[in-house]
N, C-alpha and C positions, 0 to 999 in steps of 0.2 A: 123935578128939582133934584131928587136923590140921585137919579141916573146921571145928571150933569155933574154933580159933586164927585161921584165915583169915577166918571170919565176923566175929570180934572185931576183927581188923585193919581190915577194910572199914568196920565201924561207926565205929571210931575215926577213920579217914581222912575219912569223911563228916562227922563231927562236929568235925573239927579246924578251928581258927580262927586267923587271923593275929593276931600279938601286938600289932601297932600299930593296925590298923583294926577288928579284931574280926570281919572277914568270914570266911565259910566258905572254907577253902582250895580245896575242890572247885569252888565257884562261881567263885572267882578264876581257877582253871585253865580252867574251861569258858569263861568270858568272854574270857580271853586267846586261847584256841584259836579262838573265834568271831570275835574281832577279826582274827586272823591270816588267816582265810578271807575275811571280809567286806571287808577293806580293798582287796585287788586287784579284787574284784568291783565295789566301789563306784567305784574308779578307772577300770576299763574301761567301766562304764556311763556315767560322766561324760564320758569321751572320746568314746564313741559319740554321746551327746547333743550334745556340742559340735560334732562332725563334721557331724551333720545340721543343726544350727543354722547352721553356717558355709555349708553348701550352700544353705540357704534364704536366708540373707543375700546370698550371691553371686548367686543367681537374681534377687533383688529389685534388687540393684545393676545387673545386666545389663539388666533391664527398664527401670530408670530411665535407664540409659545409652542404650538404644535410643530411648526417648522424647525424650531430650535431643538426640540426633543428628537425629531426625526434625524436631524443632523448629528446629534450626539450619538444616537444608535448607529448611524452609519460609521462614525469615527470609531466607536467601540468595536464594530465588526472588522474594520480595517486593522485596528490594533491587534485583535485576536488573530487575524490572518497573518500579520507580520510576526507575532509571537510564535505562531504555529510553524511558519517557514523558518524562523530562527532556530526553533527547537529541532526541526527536521534536519536542517543543515548541520547542527551540532551532532545529531545522532549519526548522520552520514559520514561526517568527518571522523567520528570515533570508529565507525566501521571500516573506513579506509585505513585508519591507524592500525586497526586490528589486522587487516590484510598485510600491511607493511611489517608488522611485528611478528606475525605468525610464521612458524616454520613450514606450515602446510598451506596449500591453496585454499582460499576462502571464497565461497560463492555467496554473494549478498542476496538476501531474500526479504520479503515483506510479509508480515502477518496479515492475512486476509480473512481469517475467520477462526471460529472455535468449534470443536466437535460437540454437537448438542448432547451426545450421550455421556460426555466426560468434560463438561464445560471448563472446569478449573484444572484439568489434567492434561489437556491436549490442545494444540493450536494447528491451524492450517497455513501453510506458506505457499507463495506463488512460484515455486520452483519444483520441477519434477524430473522424471527420468530423461527427458529430452535435454535437460541442463546438466546431466551427469550425476544426479542424485541417486544414491543407492540406500538400501535398508541398513539401519544401524549407524549411519553416519552421524557424527556429533554435530550438535547445533549450539552455537555460542553467541555471546555479545562481547563488547569490550570489557564488561565487568566480570564475566565468568561463564560457566557452562549453563545451558538452558535445558537440554535434553537430547534425545536421539530420534532419528527418523524411524517410524514404525509402519508407515504405509506410503506407497509411491504410486502416482499416476503420471501420465506423460507431462502434465502441466502443473500439478500441485503435489504436495506431500503433507503427511501428518507428522507432527512432532509430539512425542510424549514427554512432558515436562519432568524434571527431576523431583518435583514435589508429588508426583503420582505415587500412590501407595504401593504400586507394584514395581516401581523403578528401583534400581540399585547401581551404585557407582563405587568402585574401589577407591578408597581415600586414605590419606596420610596426614597426620598433624604436622604442619611445617613442611619444609622442602623435602623432596625425595632424597634419601640418603643421609639426612641430618637427624633422623629419629626413627625409632622402631615402632611408633604408635600407629599401626596399621588397623584398618577396619573397613566396614562397608557402610556407605551413606545411603539411606533409604528415605523415600518420601513418606510424609505423614498424612497426606490428603489436605494439608493446610498450605496456603500460598506463601507463607513467610517462615516456615520452620521445616528443617530436615532433622533426621536423627542419625547419629553415627553409632553403629553397633560393633561389638567384638573387639573393642580396644582394651587391651589388658589393664586390669585395675592397678597394676604396679607402674604403668607408664605415666610420665609426667605430662599433664595437659592443663592448660589454663584458659580462662575466658579471654577472648580477644585473639587467640591464635588462629592463623589461617589454615584452611583445609584444602589440599590439592589432590588431583587425580594421581593414581599410582601407575596407570597404564597397564595394569594386570587383569583388567576385566574383559579385554578383547573388544572394547568399543571405543573408549576414550584414550587418547594419547596421554602420556605422563606430563605433569606440570601445569594442567589447567586448573584455575581456581574454582573451587566449589562454593566456599563461603567462609564464615568466621564463627568461632565458638561463642555462643551467648549464654550457655548454661551447662554445668557439669554436675552430675550426681556421682560422687566418688565411689569407685569400686574397691576391690580388695585383691588379695593374692588369688582368690578363687572366683571372684565375680568381676565382670567387665564394667568399665565406666558406662554411664548413660550420658551421652553428649548431644546437646541440641545445637543446631547450626542455623544461622541466617544465610540464605542464598546470596551469593555475590551478584548475580544477575537480577535486575529489576523485573521480575516475571509479571507483575501486575500491569506495568505500563509500557512494556516493550512493543515496538512497532516494526523495527528492522532487526534482523538477525543475520548471522553468517553460518553457512553450512560448511564444515570442514570436509573437504574432499579427501578423506583419510580412510585408508584401509589398513587394519591392524596386521602385523606380521602373521604369516601362516604358522599354525602350530606344527611342531616337528612330528614327523611320522616315525614311530618306533618300530624296529624290526621285531621285537618281542614284547609281549605284554602279559602280566599276570592276570589270569582270568578269575572271575568270582568263584569258580569251583576250586581252583588252586588255593585261593585265600581261605576258603572254608576248611580245606584239608590241613592248613597250618594251624 
């Protein structure tokens, strides 16, 4: 009897329907339970799918970012190359202008190295004896004098810079003939400072005045710019001025120079000369 009652109860429950929708109650309960289980599963699946999609998108963005960085680097290299070509063209134009303006034949040359034993005092150029280069020929830029040739091979030459401590150039404050402030410009071993010695303490000199070659040293022709005065320690009637000069040529950054194919006038030969012995007798 109990079994029959339970069976009847089960059959009635299975056949029971909702009063509003007419759906089977068991089906509604089953669907509710299924929804309760399926909803978290669906949420977790969507989250996992979104996570992997985000990773894929991130990798794609990283790849795109890498390509963009590479392109930026390529553009920077191209820009530097264009700037380098522009600067080189400007220097070459200046050298050509120097050739046109100079009274002497100018042989263009390129700096190809530095002397390891005197790194800041000497440079190597790609011109030698086969190009007509001789010892002591002046080397210049469009700004001013650089130095002189001190060693020559068939294809290259060494240039001692005017900043070399053992160099010397006959100089004058202002234009030749316009002043009597003559002296000797010597190197200090520094790349940006020269010193002018033996200028009389009574001569008028001022900061900012240009210094030119006198042409009396037997190496450089007259009228080449050496630099400008940047400091003066005043002398007196018995002591010379101490003058500091900034070189006109940009010695630190020069890449092209010009060799003046210049030979100074020969010194006159005298028929008679006072010997040291004759001077002692006097």
